[in-house]
N, C-alpha and C positions, 0 to 999 in steps of 0.2 A: 586489794592490790590491783592496779591497772596494768595489765600485761601489754597493752597495745599503745600506751603512752598517748591516750586521748581522753577528753573529758567525758564523763558519764552522759549518755544520751546523744553524743555526737556521732554521726555516721562515719564508718570506716571508708575514707576516700580512696584507699588502695583498691577496694572492691566498689566500683561506682554505683552498684544497685543497692538502694536502701529504702526503708518504708517512708512514705510521704509524711507520716506523723513525726519524723525526725528532721524534716527540712526546716531551715531557718526562715524567719520573717524576711520577706523580700527576695527569697531564693526562687529562681525560675528552674523548673524541672520538667522532664519529659516522662510520661507514664510508660513504664516498661511492661508491667503485667499487673493483673488483679487476682489476688489469692482469695480463696474462700468459696462459699457457695454461690449459686446463681443469683441469690438475693442481693449480695453486695454489687455484683456486676450490673444488675437491673437498676439499682439506685443511681449508679454513676451514668449509665446509658440514658436514663430518663432525664438527666441533666446535660445530655450531649457531651459527656466526658468519656473519651475512649482511649484505648491503647495507642500510643504515638502522639497524643496531644501534648502541647506545651502549656503548663499552668504555672501560676506564680502564687506562692504562699504570701498572703497579705498580712495575716496575723495568726499567731498561735495563742490559743486561750489557755488559761491555767487549768481548765478541766479536761484538757487533751484534745478538744475540738479545734478545727482549723477554719479560717476564712481563706478561700482560694479564689483566684481570678483566672478566667479563661476568656480571652478577648475582652469585651466590655462587661461581661457578666461576672457576678460574684456569687459564691455558694458557701454554705457552712457544711462541713463534714464532721461527723462525730469522730471521736478518737479511735474507736474500734475500726470504723470504716477506713480512716486515714492510715492506720497501721496495716491494712490489708492491701494497700496499693503500693506496689514497688515502683520506684522512680530512679532516674539517672539525672545527673546535673545536665542542664542545657547549656552547652558551650558553643 
């Protein structure tokens, strides 16, 4: 039973913060926070992806990984890493 009247896997837009792994193809989002151990943060920082950056989800893959775009660069993030990044819609 769906108590929130939304599709499974769809972020709750009343609370604008949601995991990057739930963002739709083509959606532009701003990174709000990075949860997890320092290892997750280092993986993103090594790709010059930081809190406050605007990124676009280019493609969600069936295995949970994402292709994202920041500026002219594209990166692949594993599903676990994508779910540890909290984002907000970029309006």
